C-alpha positions, 0 to 999 in steps of 0.5 A: 499500500502506498504512503497516501493510504497510510494518510487515508487511514490516519485522517479519516478511517481510523478516527471514524471507526472509533467514532462509530464504536463511541470510543473517544480515541482522538481527544484521548490521544490529544490530551495524552500528547499533552500530558507527557510533557507535564512536569513531575508535580503537575503529573502527580497532581493529575494522577492523585486526582484521578485516584480520588475520583476512581475511589469515590466511584468505586466505593459508591457504585461497585459492590466489591469495593463498598463491601471491601472498604466497609470491612476495614472501616475506610472511607474514600474521604480518608484518602487525603495523600499519596501516603493514605492510598497505601491503606487501600487493600490490594486485590488479587486476580483470584478475587476477580476469578471468583466474582467478576460481576462484583466489580462491575459499576452500577453507573459506568460512564462508558459501556463495558467490554467483555475481555478475558486473558490468555490464560498463559498460567493455566487459569484465564481471567474473564473481566470488564474494560470500559471504552474509555480505557481502550481509548487510553490504551491506544492512546498510550501506544500511539503517542509512545510510537511517535518518538520512534518516528512511527505514526498511525496507519504506518504498515506493520506486521503483527506476529502473534497468536494463530494468525488466520488459522480457523482450526486454532479457534475454540468456537464457531464464531471465532472460527469464522472471525479468523477466516473472514473478519481478521483478514478484512480488518488487516486490510483496512488497518494496513497490517498483516497478521502472522501466526506465532503458534508452532512456527515451522520452516514452512511458516517462516518461508510464508513469513518472509514472503509477506514481509518482502511483499508488504514491506512493513515499517515495523513488526509488533511481535513476541520476541521468541517468535522473532528470534526463530525468524532471525535465526531462520534468515541467518541459516538461509544467509538472507541479509535482514537489513534488506527487509527494511524493517525500522523497528521491533516492538516487543510485547507479551514476554520478557525481552532480554538484552541479548534478544534485542542485540540479536534483532539489531544485528539481524535486522539493523533496527532497534527493539522497543521494549513494552509492558502491559496486560490484558486487564489494563492495557499498556503499562510502560513503553521503552522510549528512545531516552532508553527508559521505560516510561509508565503511562502515569496519566492513565494507570498508577503503577506501584512496585511493592517489595516484601522487604524494602532492601529487595531489588524488585517487587510485585507490580500493583496497578490502578487503572484510572480511566476504567469506571465501568469495572474499576481495578484498584491496587490490582496485583498483576503477579508480575516482578519489576525493578522500580525506577525513579518517580522524579527521573529527569528524562532528556526527551522531557517526559515527566512520566516515572520509569521502570528500571526493568520487567523482571517477568511473572511471579511464577518465574521466581523459582522457590528452592527447598531451602527457601532460596528463591532464584529468578529466572533471569539467572537461568536465561543469563547462563543459557544464552551465552552457551555456544551451540545452544540455539533454543533452550527452556529450563523446567523445575521438576522438584524443589532441587532438581532441574531439567534443561532442554536444549536445541543445538546445532551440534550433537558433538558439542553436547558434553561441553554444553552439559558441563557448562550448563551444570556448572552455571547452575551450580555456581550462579543458583546452587543447583546441583541436580540438573539433567540436560536433554538434547530435543529436536524442538520445544513448543510454545505455550498454548497462547503462542507465548514462550517461557524460557523458565517454568516450575512444575512444582507446587510450592505450597507442598514444602516449607519456605 
């Protein structure tokens, strides 16, 4: 498609499509562009005023919060400062999973849309998202892309899920949507969708053909899927820089430094790290300044540590726009290293930052002696070992691990096994490791990939 279609999409199709769906994206984006350049004090004031507003709304119109606050004698009027907000109880995924209807407001400002998570941990979560929060998520996305020279309407590849495969659908309606609706949406939106499920050499050939023909400006993808494509073009001796990809946007998984370096080498472009969830949309976005800025005008982000001296803590969020089904101090069960609240950004962005996204809480491996080992320890060891093309570490028992490896050399296995066992022992104190060479390692049912996972019920043994 020509650049002229991008202009038409940006100026006419996109605005009117959201107007028809009663999603106020255009005004939300305009406000969002102004908000990001406010100074720290102005952003904190804006954020706290929104916090007080959603607290009042939740208490008066949402059954769960009325009962929850009353049970501890808390009133919204008691929240007069940021420190007071710490008295608001943190809520869990399980509380929503058990009673999602209790979180619905009797007086939503905008209509709620039914949403469900991918269920990557085995327990999908159904909840409700207001149209205002959908608009704020889109605004966060596109204003962040503008810093990278990417505009609404630019052609892109969406590499996730099952693509157009109706056989991956769980219902007839979803199969029909995959077969007929998705291709039309892609055509209108100036994008193409590629499947991240069970990526095979045939799918790689098809993906290469689509990219060469469509000429996307950027690729929006799971980093594990693009890593396999980077390996594929390397084997085929194809110069990835010739594909004209200007940026890779990583989502859905943890982006490791070695993956970003691989994409830079393979495609000659920067990798943009994003952090978000189905429940609240975009939380943080990597910008050219090198920081992951949180979307403070739409979401209040806390990193709560068990011990103040800990490097990382659990991510707890409050969505400031979801008046249809408020999420207040909602524990995402993610781990992150907090940044500074008043960090001086060279781009002049006043939003706070996250120094590092560590991953899911279940990536934090608990050993029998009570020691926690985060999954990043294993990935740091594995990706540096020569001849290991792909890997997955599985905790089989509290102190017994399997390291699955896909290698390009069977003769190198003795040395690979030696380095893995030595690294696990020195870095994590793990003495019982079995190294297994496999032809391939499948992704999760969602199309995502987990480099580290545990099959141990941590409740069955003492910390």
